[in-house]
C-alpha positions as CSV (number, residue, x, y, z in Angstrom):
1,M,89.9,-19.6,-84.4
2,R,86.8,-19.1,-86.4
3,K,84.5,-21.7,-85.0
4,G,85.4,-21.8,-81.2
5,D,84.1,-25.0,-79.2
6,P,80.8,-23.9,-77.8
7,Q,80.6,-27.3,-76.0
8,R,83.8,-26.3,-74.2
9,L,82.2,-22.8,-73.7
10,I,85.2,-21.5,-76.3
11,T,84.0,-18.5,-77.9
12,P,86.0,-18.2,-81.5
13,C,89.1,-16.0,-81.4
14,A,87.8,-14.2,-84.4
15,S,85.0,-12.6,-82.7
16,C,87.2,-10.4,-80.8
17,H,90.8,-10.4,-82.8
18,G,88.9,-10.3,-86.6
19,V,89.3,-13.0,-89.0
20,G,92.7,-12.5,-90.4
21,G,93.9,-11.8,-87.1
22,Q,93.5,-7.5,-87.6
23,G,92.3,-6.6,-84.2
24,G,88.9,-5.8,-83.2
25,K,86.5,-4.4,-81.4
26,L,87.3,-3.0,-77.5
27,E,90.6,-2.9,-78.1
28,A,91.4,-6.6,-78.9
29,P,95.2,-6.7,-80.1
30,A,96.1,-7.8,-83.5
31,L,97.5,-11.5,-83.4
32,G,98.6,-11.7,-87.1
33,G,102.3,-12.2,-87.3
34,Q,102.5,-12.2,-83.8
35,N,105.6,-14.2,-82.2
36,P,104.5,-17.4,-81.2
37,V,106.8,-17.5,-78.4
38,Y,105.3,-14.1,-77.0
39,F,101.8,-15.2,-77.8
40,V,102.3,-18.9,-76.2
41,R,103.9,-17.1,-73.2
42,T,100.8,-14.5,-73.0
43,M,98.2,-17.2,-73.1
44,L,99.5,-19.3,-70.4
45,H,99.8,-16.5,-68.2
46,Y,96.3,-15.6,-69.0
47,H,95.6,-19.4,-68.3
48,G,97.5,-19.2,-64.9
49,G,95.9,-15.9,-63.7
50,Q,99.5,-14.5,-63.7
51,R,97.6,-11.8,-66.2
52,H,96.6,-9.2,-64.7
53,N,95.3,-6.6,-67.7
54,D,92.4,-8.6,-68.3
55,V,89.5,-6.8,-66.4
56,A,86.6,-8.6,-67.4
57,K,88.9,-11.8,-67.2
58,G,87.6,-13.0,-70.7
59,M,90.9,-14.0,-71.7
60,R,91.3,-16.0,-68.7
61,F,88.3,-18.1,-68.9
62,F,89.1,-18.4,-72.8
63,A,92.8,-19.6,-72.0
64,E,91.8,-21.9,-69.0
65,R,90.2,-24.0,-71.2
66,L,92.5,-24.7,-73.9
67,S,95.4,-27.3,-73.7
68,R,98.9,-26.6,-73.9
69,A,98.9,-28.1,-77.6
70,E,96.1,-25.6,-78.8
71,I,97.8,-22.7,-77.3
72,E,100.9,-23.8,-79.6
73,A,98.4,-24.4,-82.5
74,L,97.0,-21.1,-82.4
75,A,100.4,-19.6,-82.1
76,A,101.6,-21.0,-84.9
77,Y,98.4,-20.2,-86.8
78,Y,98.8,-16.6,-85.9
79,A,102.6,-16.4,-86.6
80,D,101.8,-17.6,-90.1
81,L,99.5,-14.4,-90.5
82,P,100.4,-11.2,-92.2
83,A,100.6,-8.7,-89.1
84,T,97.9,-5.5,-90.0
85,R,97.9,-2.2,-88.1
86,R,94.7,-1.3,-87.1
87,R,93.8,2.4,-87.6
């Protein structure tokens, strides 16, 4: 989440979504407090190319490099963070 994995070309989630999952630059949505079922489903849709709102395909590129277990771990992590609203 904070370090990513440079060897696998995985950028840190926090670089776009914020350290606390509060959302970030370029309209990156808040992930803190996210429903884990929704998070997993969305990531799997990015992974499989079924999600088409990713114009630059950054999330697809990211998700393709994650295992199902890693996606589920991220979902649990973000679900446990407090939900925040960007202003």
